[in-house]
C-alpha positions in Angstrom: 41.1 73.2 169.0 43.2 76.0 170.3 46.6 76.6 168.8 49.6 75.3 170.7 51.2 77.8 173.0 54.6 79.2 171.8 54.0 78.9 168.1 54.7 82.3 166.5 52.6 83.2 163.5 54.4 85.2 160.8 53.4 88.7 160.1 51.8 88.9 156.6 54.5 91.3 155.2 57.2 89.0 156.5 55.8 85.9 154.8 57.5 85.4 151.4 54.8 83.1 150.1 52.1 85.7 150.7 54.2 88.6 149.4 54.8 86.7 146.2 51.2 85.8 145.7 48.6 87.3 143.4 46.7 88.6 146.4 49.7 90.7 147.5 50.3 92.3 144.0 48.8 95.7 145.1 51.3 95.7 148.0 54.2 95.0 145.6 53.1 97.8 143.3 52.9 100.4 146.0 56.4 99.5 147.3 57.7 100.3 143.8 56.2 103.7 144.2 57.1 104.4 147.8 60.6 103.1 147.9 62.0 105.3 145.1 60.0 108.3 146.5 61.6 107.8 149.9 65.1 107.2 148.6 65.1 110.0 146.1 64.0 112.4 148.8 66.6 111.1 151.2 69.3 111.9 148.6 67.8 115.3 147.9 66.9 114.7 144.3 64.4 117.3 143.2 64.2 116.5 139.5 66.0 114.6 136.8 67.2 114.6 133.2 66.4 111.3 131.6 68.6 109.8 128.9 67.4 106.9 126.8 69.1 104.9 124.0 70.0 101.4 122.9 71.5 99.0 125.4 73.5 97.5 122.5 75.7 100.5 121.6 79.3 100.0 122.7 82.0 102.4 123.9 84.5 103.1 121.2 87.3 101.0 122.7 85.2 97.9 122.9 83.8 98.4 119.4 87.4 98.7 118.0 88.5 95.6 119.8 85.5 93.6 118.5 86.2 94.7 114.9 89.8 93.7 115.1 88.9 90.3 116.5 86.3 89.8 113.7 88.8 90.9 111.0 91.4 88.4 112.3 88.8 85.6 112.3 87.6 86.5 108.8 91.2 86.5 107.5 91.6 82.9 108.9 88.3 81.4 107.8 87.1 83.5 104.9 83.5 82.3 105.3 80.4 84.4 104.6 79.5 84.3 108.2 82.9 85.7 109.2 82.5 88.5 106.6 79.0 89.3 107.9 80.5 89.5 111.4 83.0 92.1 110.2 80.2 94.2 108.6 78.3 94.1 111.9 81.3 95.1 113.9 82.0 98.0 111.5 78.4 99.2 112.0 78.8 98.9 115.8 82.0 101.0 115.6 80.1 103.7 113.6 77.3 103.7 116.3 79.9 103.9 119.1 80.1 107.7 118.6 76.7 107.9 120.3 78.0 106.3 123.4 80.9 108.7 123.6 78.6 111.7 122.9 76.1 110.6 125.5 78.8 110.3 128.1 80.2 113.7 127.3 76.7 115.4 127.3 75.9 113.8 130.6 79.2 115.0 132.1 78.5 118.6 131.0 74.9 118.6 132.3 76.0 117.2 135.6 78.8 119.7 136.0 76.4 122.5 135.3 73.7 121.0 137.6 76.1 120.6 140.5 76.6 124.4 140.6 73.1 124.6 142.2 74.3 122.7 145.2 72.8 119.5 146.7 70.0 121.0 148.9 68.2 119.9 146.8 70.0 118.3 143.9 68.8 119.6 140.6 68.6 118.0 137.2 70.2 114.7 138.2 71.0 112.3 135.3 68.6 109.3 135.2 69.0 106.3 132.9 67.4 102.9 132.5 70.2 101.4 134.5 71.6 99.0 131.9 74.5 99.0 129.4 74.9 101.0 126.2 73.6 104.5 126.2 72.3 104.0 129.7 75.8 103.2 130.9 77.2 106.2 129.0 74.7 108.5 130.8 75.6 107.2 134.3 79.3 107.2 133.4 79.3 110.8 132.3 77.7 111.8 135.6 80.4 109.9 137.4 83.1 111.6 135.3 81.8 114.9 136.6 81.9 113.7 140.2 78.1 113.8 140.5 75.3 111.4 141.4 73.0 109.7 138.9 69.9 107.5 139.0 69.5 104.0 137.5 66.0 102.6 137.0 66.7 98.9 136.1 64.0 96.4 135.2 63.9 92.7 136.1 64.0 90.7 132.8 65.2 87.2 131.9 67.9 88.6 129.6 68.7 91.9 131.3 72.3 92.6 132.4 73.0 93.7 135.9 72.8 97.5 136.7 75.8 99.2 135.2 78.6 100.1 137.7 78.4 103.9 137.2 75.0 104.4 138.9 75.2 105.9 142.4 74.6 102.9 144.7 72.0 104.7 146.8 70.1 105.7 143.6 70.1 102.3 142.0 66.5 100.9 141.7 65.3 97.6 140.4 61.7 97.3 139.2 59.4 94.3 138.4 56.6 96.3 136.9 57.3 98.2 133.7 54.5 100.8 134.4 56.0 101.7 137.8 59.4 102.1 136.2 57.8 104.4 133.6 56.1 106.4 136.3 59.5 107.2 137.8 61.0 108.1 134.4 58.2 110.7 134.0 57.4 111.7 137.6 60.2 114.2 138.2 61.9 114.5 134.8 62.3 118.0 133.3 63.9 116.8 130.1 64.2 113.6 128.0 67.2 113.1 125.7 66.6 110.3 123.2 69.7 108.7 121.6 69.5 106.1 118.9 67.7 103.0 120.1 65.3 100.2 119.4 61.9 99.0 120.7 62.5 99.9 124.4 63.8 103.4 123.5 60.8 104.1 121.3 58.4 102.7 123.9 59.6 105.2 126.4 59.7 108.0 123.8 56.0 107.4 122.8 55.0 107.2 126.4 56.5 110.6 127.2 55.2 112.3 124.1 51.6 110.9 124.7 51.7 112.2 128.2 52.8 115.7 127.0 50.3 115.6 124.1 47.4 114.9 126.5 48.6 117.4 129.2 49.6 114.8 131.8 53.1 116.2 131.7 54.0 119.9 131.3 54.4 121.0 127.7 57.6 122.9 128.6 59.3 119.6 129.4 62.1 119.1 126.9 62.1 116.2 124.5 65.4 116.2 122.6 66.0 113.7 119.8 69.7 113.2 119.3 71.2 111.9 116.1 69.2 112.9 113.0 71.2 110.6 110.7 69.8 107.6 112.6 66.3 108.9 113.5 65.5 110.2 110.0 66.0 106.7 108.6 63.8 105.2 111.3 60.9 107.6 111.7 59.3 110.1 109.3 57.9 112.7 111.7 56.7 115.0 108.9 54.7 112.1 107.3 52.6 112.0 110.5 52.0 115.8 110.2 51.0 115.5 106.5 48.7 112.6 107.3 47.0 114.5 110.0 47.8 112.0 112.7 49.7 114.7 114.7 49.5 118.5 114.4 52.2 121.0 113.7 51.9 122.0 117.4 52.5 118.4 118.5 55.4 118.1 116.2 56.9 121.2 117.8 57.1 119.3 121.1 60.2 117.7 119.6 63.6 119.3 119.4 66.6 117.8 117.5 70.3 117.9 117.9 73.4 116.3 116.3 76.3 117.7 118.5 77.1 117.7 122.2 77.6 121.5 122.2 74.1 122.2 120.6 72.4 119.6 122.8 73.8 121.0 126.0 72.9 124.5 124.9 69.3 123.5 124.2 69.0 121.6 127.6 70.4 124.5 129.6 68.3 127.1 127.8 65.0 125.3 128.3 65.8 124.4 132.0 66.8 128.0 132.8 63.7 129.4 131.1 61.1 127.1 132.5 62.3 124.9 135.4 64.5 126.8 137.8 61.8 126.8 140.5 61.7 123.6 142.5 58.4 121.8 142.2 55.9 122.5 145.0 55.4 118.8 145.8 59.2 118.5 146.6 59.5 121.7 148.7 
């Protein structure tokens, strides 16, 4: 029986049921490659500086406010739980220095990068789009009057993209591996602030790509905050155990101050990365 005249059949890419189906997964994957590629090019972004770190690190003013609130509650109730809350808030205040330092470092990098103009934009700050150190990175770029990228991920517990990302450079991903691709694809440096599982996941990904030659060896990996990282990871134990070589360990650089970190970033970029990549030009 022939179809009734006048019934309009949906185009496949306009059919939400099909686009959400298993069959259309390759289409969804390719959109998470092509959309960022198009939008980054539209905004003239040639390359990025990626900043990672914990989503749980607070700015100093919020950390101070939480500690004061916890101390007041502990004075009223005097319970072990209230005292534990005070200790946690004191630790959060100590960690808040990293938020402030990430913000300042991002501001300095952005001010310097803006001297190269916006045709194309060089060394644009890029974060994971969320709160904490990610927010600090985007906020520092905004402080400098520059643009920044946010690569958010769709998760059940993930907060909305932070308000400091440039609206036209705010991306939201479903697939972790496509988000990781865009962290690595045009990055010239990775600055790793204290963080947890997610931060280490991205760090290992980048280091493995550099170790295996999938990313240029001259890309900078800067570990910020030795006091934290030396408690979490024993890099030299890997060298002694033969699981990484001295050359592979040398892929890492370390810093504890904004002044030193900015100097290292600028030195490496000026030495190895001033020429715009061929695939952009």
